[in-house]
N, C-alpha and C positions, 0 to 999 in steps of 0.2 A: 177543292176539286182536284182529283188526281187521275192520270191516264197513263197506261203502260200496257205491255204485253205479258200474258201469262201462258205458260206451256201446259197444256193438258192433252192427254191421249195422243201425244205426238204432233200436235199442231199448236201454233202460236196464235192466241186469241187476243185481240185488242179489247181492253176493258177500260171503263171510265166510271169513277165514283164521284158523287156530288152530294153534299149535305151531311148532316150528323143526326144520329138517332137510330131507331129500329131499322133493320135492313130490309130493303125491298128490291128484288131482282126484276128488271124490266126487260121483256123480250120483244124485240122489234119484228116487223113483218117481212114479207118477201114471198117465199124463201129466196136467199141469195142477195138480200139487201144489206143495210147496215143501220146502226142506231141513230145516225145524225138527223134523219128526217123527222124524228120524234121531237127534235129540239126547235126552238127553245121551250115549247109549251109543256112538255112532260117535266122539265126541270122545275116548274112551278110547284110540283109535288114534293120538292126536296126540303121544304121547311118542316123541321121536326123529325126528319127521317133521312136515312142514307139510301140513295138510289144507286143501284149497281147495274150499269149497262155493260153489254159486250157485243161486239160484232161477231155474229155466228160464223162458223167455219165456212169458207168458200165465198165470203162476201165482204165488202168494205175493206177494212184494214186487217182482215184475217184471211188472206188468200191462202190457197192450198194448191198443191200440184194436181195435174190431171189424174194421177194415179191414186189420189187420196179419196176415200169414200166420203160422200156427203149426204147419205140417206137419213131417214128420220131417226134410226137407231143411233147413229153417230151424233146427231144433234142432242138427243136425250142424254147420251153418255157424257157429252161435253158439259151440259148443264149440271148434271149430277156431280161431275168432277169439280166444277167451280164451286158448287154449294159445299162440297167437302173441304176444298182448299180454304174457303172463307169461313168455314165452321159456323154456318148460319141455319142449319136444319133444327127444327121444322121451319121451312122457308116461306116467306110471303112472296108471291109472284104476281106481276101484272103482265099480261100477254096481250099484245095488239095484233090484230089481223092474223097472219100466219103464226105470229108469236102466241096468240091465244090457243091455236091448235097444238103448237109445241107444248104449251103449258098443260093442256089436257092429256097429251101423250105422256108427258112426264108424270102427271097425276095417276094415270092408269098403271104405270110401271113402278112408281115409288110413292104411293099414297101416304105412307107413314112419314115421309120427309117433307110433306107440304102442310104448312100451318094455315095459310089463307090464300085465296085465289081470286083475282079480279080479271075478268075478260072484257076487252074493249074491242068492239067490231070484230069479234073472233071469226076466223075461218070455220066453216061448218064441221060438225063432228062426224059427218059421213060423206062418202064420195058423190052420191047423186045430187046432194045439195050444192056441192062445190061446182058441179057441172052446170047447175042452174045459175049459180053466180056468174060463171063465165059467159053464159048465154045472155044474161041481163046486162052485163057490163059491155059486151060487144054491141048490143042494141043501143045502149046509151052513147057509145062512142060514134055511132052513126047519126046522132042527132044533127039536124040541119045547121044549128049554130056552130057546132064543133067542126063539122065538115067545111063550112064556109070559112071559119077562122083559119083552118089549115090551108085552104086554097089561097087566102089572102096573104098568109105568111110566106108561102112559096113564091108568090108573085111580087113580094114587097122589095126584094133586093136587100133585105136586112142582113142576110147571111154574109154578104160581101162587105156591107158597110160597117156592121157591128156584130161580129161573130158571137160575142158573149151575150148580147141582148137576144140574138137569134136563138141560141141554145136555151136561154131561160124561157123564152116564149114557147119553143118547141116542147120543153119539159112540161110547162103548164098545160098545154093541149094534150099531152100524152096521159095526164092523170085527171083531166077534166071530168071524166065519167064517174070519178069517185066522190064527187061533191054534189050537193043539192043544187048549187048555183056554180057553173063552171068557172066564173071569174074568181071564186074563192081559192082556186088552185094557186093563185099568186102568193098566198101566205104560207105555202108548204115549202119547207126546205128541200131543195133538189137532191135526188139520190139516183143511184144506178142499181140495177139488178144483174147479178152474174147468172146468165141464163143456164149455164151448165149445172150450177148448184140447184137452181130452181127445178130444172127438169129431173135431176137425180132424186130430189125429195119426193116429188109427186109420183114418180115411177116406183119408188120404194114403198109408198103407201098403197098403191094399187086401189082395189075396191074396199077401202078401209071403212069401218063403222065402229065407232067407240061407244055407242049408246048403251049397250048392255053392260060394259065395264063401268061406265060413269054412274049407272044406277046402283052399282054395288059399292061405291065409295062415299065417304062422308067427310066434308071439309067445309068450313065457312067460306062462302063464295058470293061473288057479286058479278052480275052481267050487265054491260052497258052496250046498247045497240041503237044505231040511227034509224029513225022511221023510214028514211028514203035510201037506205043502203041497198046496193045491188045484191048483197047477201040477204036472202029472205029473212025477215024478222021472225018468222015462225021457227027457224032453226035456232036462233038465239033463245027464244022462249022455251023451246024444247030442252035445250041444254040447261037452262036455268031450272026447269022442273026436275030434271034428272038429278041435279046437284042440290035441290032444295034451296035455291038462291033467288034473291030479288032480281028481276030483269027491269032495268031502268031504260025506258025508251026515250031517246033524245029526239024530240019532235021536229027540230029544225036542222037535223044532221043527216048526212048520208054515211059514207064510210070513215069520215075523218072528224069525229066530234071534238077532238082536242084543238082543231083549228076552227071548226064551224060554230061551236058553242063552248069556247074556252073556259069561261068562268063557271058554267054549270058543270063541265067536265071536272075541273079542279075541286069544286065544292063537294061533288058526289064522292069522288075517290078519297078526299080528305076525311070524310065520315067513316069510310070503310077500312082504310089502311092504318096500320099501327103508327102511332105518332108520340114523340116525346112531349111530356106536359111541363 
């Protein structure tokens, strides 16, 4: 395992490589998050291949100044620069959540540089479906058990007694709506989102719709989506149809199948991703 910073397009990006074998670039979600919360589960894919993670600009250990642009075009340009630096085109990409949408954006701009594409719980390929995601997620976060747990946490005095335990519990409740069973959030590595970066990405995308462009590209692809994800399953199925890809429905997962159904997640991607023999 190696970790360091690489300068591309005037910004320093934190990168981490693990494993040996064919290269696979892993794109984390957010926008504005960092790759740590994919661990340790995603690292289970490192057997027989090299996983190349990086914290995208404006998040995690790749901070940028307020004057630095962090829209979708900058994210695509950074990914392309890293692929060039690493000399790994045509590249295999695994994109999770927003990282799935980033992978699709890259595909529509640089289809000739993508060799294989796996999407895990990908953000929708068009803006109306993303708004439906936000509506569904907000509804889930209003579930009585989550509301009651937040009330109990505020009244517990834990913040004063054990600040670290309080922060952990507060994090779990903040992401509970992403899981089929809220208590599964305990297994997710905590992370933070840089709101300024997140806002800049979505504003730059506007009323985006990639479907026509996706129908015009051809690449070996694989789509994985949780049956209970707040992102409508129909959007993943549509993306799979456009790409001519298999859509594997994770029956016991919501948005985080790598936590909710770890062994199934690893086995399915091991079959699709290139691997040293």
